[in-house]
C-alpha positions in Angstrom: -18.6 25.3 29.1 -20.2 22.9 26.4 -21.7 24.3 23.4 -23.8 23.2 20.4 -22.3 23.6 17.1 -24.5 23.3 13.5 -22.9 21.8 10.5 -23.5 24.7 7.9 -24.0 22.1 5.2 -26.2 19.4 6.7 -27.7 21.5 9.7 -26.9 18.6 11.9 -26.2 19.6 15.5 -23.1 18.3 17.7 -21.9 19.2 21.0 -18.4 20.3 21.8 -17.7 19.0 25.4 -15.1 21.6 26.5 -15.5 20.5 30.4 -15.4 16.9 29.4 -12.3 17.2 26.7 -9.6 15.3 26.6 -6.2 16.3 26.0 -5.0 15.3 22.4 -2.1 13.2 24.1 -4.4 11.3 26.2 -5.6 9.5 22.9 -1.8 8.6 22.2 -1.7 6.7 25.8 -5.1 5.0 25.1 -3.9 3.5 21.8 -1.5 0.7 21.0 1.1 0.6 18.3 0.4 -1.7 15.4 2.3 -4.9 15.1 4.8 -5.5 12.8 3.8 -6.9 9.6 5.9 -8.8 6.9 6.0 -7.3 3.4 4.5 -10.5 1.9 2.1 -13.4 3.2 1.5 -16.9 1.5 -1.9 -16.8 2.8 -2.9 -13.4 1.8 -5.4 -13.3 -1.4 -3.9 -9.7 -2.2 -0.3 -10.5 -2.0 1.5 -10.9 -5.4 1.8 -14.7 -6.6 -1.9 -15.0 -5.1 -3.9 -13.5 -7.9 -6.0 -16.6 -8.6 -7.5 -16.3 -5.2 -9.6 -13.3 -6.4 -11.8 -12.5 -9.3 -9.9 -11.3 -12.6 -8.7 -7.7 -12.4 -10.8 -5.2 -14.0 -8.3 -2.6 -13.9 -4.5 -2.4 -12.9 -1.6 -0.2 -12.9 1.9 -2.0 -13.9 4.9 -1.5 -11.9 8.8 -2.3 -12.7 9.7 -3.6 -9.3 8.2 -6.1 -6.5 5.6 -7.6 -8.9 4.1 -6.9 -12.5 1.3 -4.7 -11.0 1.2 -1.6 -8.6 -2.2 -1.3 -8.0 -5.0 -3.9 -8.7 -8.9 -3.4 -9.0 -10.8 -6.6 -8.7 -14.6 -7.4 -8.0 -15.3 -7.9 -4.4 -15.4 -11.7 -3.9 -17.9 -11.6 -1.0 -19.9 -8.7 -2.2 -23.3 -7.7 -0.8 -24.6 -6.6 -4.0 -24.7 -8.3 -7.4 -24.5 -6.4 -10.9 -26.6 -9.2 -12.7 -29.8 -8.4 -10.8 -32.9 -6.4 -11.3 -33.4 -2.6 -10.2 -37.3 -3.2 -10.2 -38.7 -1.9 -6.9 -41.8 -4.2 -5.7 -44.6 -3.6 -3.1 -44.8 -6.1 -0.3 -48.0 -4.8 1.2 -46.8 -1.4 2.8 -43.2 -2.3 2.5 -40.8 -1.7 -0.7 -38.1 -4.0 -1.9 -35.8 -4.7 -4.6 -33.0 -6.9 -5.5 -29.6 -6.5 -4.2 -28.2 -4.7 -7.6 -25.0 -3.2 -7.4 -21.2 -3.1 -8.2 -18.6 -3.6 -5.3 -15.0 -3.6 -6.1 -11.6 -3.9 -4.2 -8.7 -1.4 -5.0 -5.5 -3.5 -3.8 -3.3 -0.4 -3.1 0.2 -2.1 -3.1 1.7 -5.4 -3.6 3.3 -4.9 -0.2 1.5 -6.2 2.7 3.0 -4.0 5.3 2.2 -0.6 3.9 -0.5 1.9 4.4 -1.0 5.1 2.8 0.5 7.0 5.6 4.0 5.0 4.9 3.7 4.9 1.0 5.6 7.0 -1.0 3.8 10.0 -2.7 3.9 8.1 -6.2 2.3 5.2 -5.1 -0.7 7.1 -3.4 -0.8 9.0 -6.7 -1.6 5.7 -8.5 -4.2 4.7 -5.8 -6.2 8.0 -6.4 -5.7 7.5 -10.0 -7.3 4.2 -9.8 -10.3 5.6 -7.9 -10.9 8.2 -10.8 -10.6 5.5 -13.6 -13.2 3.2 -11.9 -15.7 5.8 -11.0 -15.6 7.1 -14.6 -15.9 3.6 -15.8 -18.8 2.4 -13.2 -20.5 5.6 -13.9 -21.3 4.6 -17.3 -23.1 1.3 -16.0 -26.9 1.5 -16.6 -28.9 2.1 -13.5 -25.8 3.2 -11.1 -26.9 6.4 -9.3 -24.4 6.8 -6.5 -20.6 5.8 -6.4 -18.9 5.5 -2.8 -15.2 5.2 -2.6 -14.0 4.3 1.0 -11.2 3.0 2.9 -11.4 0.8 6.3 -8.3 0.5 8.3 -8.2 -1.8 11.0 -10.6 -4.1 12.9 -12.4 -1.4 14.7 -13.0 0.5 11.4 -14.6 -2.8 9.7 -11.9 -4.2 8.0 -11.0 -8.0 7.8 -7.9 -8.3 5.8 -4.6 -6.7 6.6 -3.1 -6.1 3.0 -3.9 -2.2 2.2 -7.0 -1.8 0.2 -9.8 0.4 -0.7 -13.4 -0.2 -1.7 -15.7 1.0 -4.4 -19.4 0.3 -4.0 -22.0 1.6 -6.5 -25.9 1.4 -5.9 -28.7 2.4 -8.0 -30.3 3.8 -4.7 -29.1 7.1 -3.1 -30.1 6.7 0.6 -31.4 9.6 2.9 -28.1 9.5 4.9 -26.7 10.8 1.6 -29.6 12.6 -0.3 -30.4 14.8 2.9 -27.2 17.1 2.8 -27.4 17.2 -1.1 -31.1 18.8 -0.5 -29.8 21.1 2.3 -26.6 22.3 -0.2 -29.6 23.0 -2.8 -31.6 24.9 -0.1 -28.6 27.0 0.8 -27.5 27.8 -3.0 -31.3 28.8 -3.6 -31.2 31.1 -0.7 -27.5 32.5 -0.8 -26.6 31.8 -4.3 -23.4 30.1 -3.7 -22.1 26.6 -2.8 -22.3 25.8 0.7 -18.9 24.0 0.8 -17.2 26.6 -0.9 -18.5 28.9 1.7 -17.4 26.6 4.3 -13.9 26.2 2.9 -13.5 30.0 2.8 -14.7 30.6 6.3 -12.3 27.7 7.6 -9.3 29.6 5.8 -10.4 33.0 7.4 -10.8 31.7 10.8 -7.5 29.7 10.5 -7.7 27.8 13.9 -9.1 24.6 12.6 -6.6 24.1 9.6 -4.4 21.0 9.7 -2.9 21.5 6.2 -3.3 23.9 3.2 -1.9 23.0 -0.4 -2.3 24.6 -3.6 -5.7 22.7 -4.4 -6.7 21.3 -1.0 -7.7 22.3 2.5 -7.5 19.9 5.2 -9.3 20.9 8.5 -11.0 19.4 11.6 -14.4 21.3 11.0 -16.1 23.6 13.1 -19.1 21.0 13.9 -16.8 17.7 13.9 -18.7 14.9 15.2 -16.1 12.8 16.6 -12.4 13.5 18.0 -9.8 14.4 15.1 -12.4 14.1 12.3 -10.6 15.7 9.1 -12.2 16.7 5.8 -10.1 17.3 2.8 -12.1 19.8 0.4 -11.0 20.8 -3.0 -10.6 24.5 -3.3 -11.9 24.4 -6.9 -15.7 23.9 -7.0 -16.2 20.4 -8.2 -19.1 18.3 -7.7 -17.8 15.1 -8.6 -14.4 13.0 -7.7 -14.2 11.9 -11.5 -13.7 15.4 -12.5 -10.3 15.5 -10.3 -7.3 16.8 -12.6 -3.8 15.4 -12.8 -2.4 18.4 -11.0 -5.2 17.7 -8.2 -4.3 14.0 -8.1 -0.7 14.8 -7.3 -1.7 17.4 -4.6 -4.0 15.2 -3.0 -1.5 12.5 -2.7 0.6 14.8 -0.8 -2.4 15.9 1.4 -4.0 12.7 2.1 -0.6 10.9 3.0 0.6 13.8 5.1 -2.8 14.0 7.2 -2.8 10.1 7.7 0.9 10.1 8.8 0.0 12.8 11.2 -2.8 11.0 12.6 -0.6 7.7 12.5 2.2 9.3 14.5 0.2 11.6 16.7 -2.3 9.1 17.6 -0.3 5.7 17.5 -1.8 4.3 14.3 -5.5 4.3 15.3 -8.1 2.4 13.1 -10.0 4.9 10.9 -12.4 5.2 8.0 -12.2 7.5 5.1 -15.1 8.2 2.6 -15.1 10.1 -0.7 -18.3 12.1 -0.7 -19.2 12.9 -4.4 -22.4 14.0 -6.3 -24.7 11.4 -7.7 -24.1 10.2 -11.3 -26.1 12.8 -13.5 -25.4 15.6 -11.0 -22.0 16.3 -11.9 -22.3 20.0 -13.1 -24.5 21.1 -10.3 -23.5 24.5 -8.6 -24.3 23.4 -5.2 -22.5 20.0 -4.9 -18.6 19.9 -4.1 -17.1 16.8 -3.4 -14.8 16.0 -0.2 -13.1 13.5 1.6 -13.8 12.8 5.4 -11.5 10.8 7.8 -12.6 9.5 11.0 -10.2 8.0 13.5 -12.2 5.3 15.5 -11.3 6.5 18.9 -14.4 6.9 20.6 -17.7 4.8 20.3 -20.9 6.5 20.0 -23.3 5.6 23.0 -26.9 5.8 23.9 -27.4 9.6 23.5 -25.7 9.7 20.0 -27.6 6.6 18.9 -30.9 8.1 20.3 -30.9 11.9 19.0 -28.2 12.0 16.3 -26.4 14.6 18.0 -22.8 13.5 18.6 -20.5 14.6 21.8 -17.1 15.5 20.8 -14.7 15.5 23.7 -11.8 17.2 21.7 -12.9 20.3 20.5 -11.7 20.7 16.8 -9.7 23.8 17.5 -7.5 21.6 19.7 -7.4 18.7 17.3 -6.3 20.7 14.6 -3.5 22.5 16.4 -2.3 18.8 17.7 -2.4 17.5 14.3 -0.4 20.4 12.7 2.3 20.2 15.2 2.8 16.6 14.3 6.0 16.3 12.6 6.3 13.9 9.4 9.4 12.7 8.0 
């Protein structure tokens, strides 16, 4: 029978629709294998030789083969935000406005056009994660930046318009309610329980075991108890760490293995679905709080929110996370 489940950290509710549940294999039948891509494209602005088609790099990691760079970070040429604007809020009658101040960057993950994190070697994934950290730490020093969001859109359904493997970083002076509310819930939990809600969630998932996809020395990957969508997967650090910028070198190497493996399982098990992933991290200035804990969330785009979800904010998940996790655990990655 269907059941309501509550996210311990955010207090949001989801419906796990056991009676409407699709078997995990059904999503493999519903999706299409991606087309073959060439390793280089002359018309791709992110491919080697086309560096003049992007703004100058703000950070890069060199490489010995293929090209003279391995990871390259550039300002977003078509950014929605501008770092040269004011952050002053202004009233327009009852309404509040401000200029679109912010920083937007693109992390070009590899010189090769036809790779993705699931198909790269672990060393290259480590370089991407190091680039994330370096840009996080650098941008965090910028005046008036209060929130840094690092994310990846893979495929048209996930919102990307360029095939070449890339991630993005967007930093804003505003912390929106969608982000702020879970932080406040985490603070309330700490005040009442005396512990970090995310640490407690990780501990509980490890004790119950049935939703774990992968566990490593430093990280836990699981389809959480109150997953909003099929195969939603979260990767939590075991160490209490509020901000991604605090990740250690040992954790970078371990996260590279976990992230690559989980994305490979999703790619193989679900025929390479489009997906988003986001790194949720503490606001700038809150990096030492005892109640916040950074993590990654991966959301395969295999269902579409409908009227009930939009109207209530309560998502209906037609693949119970226990079944999703079991299915992903059993996918073999070469």
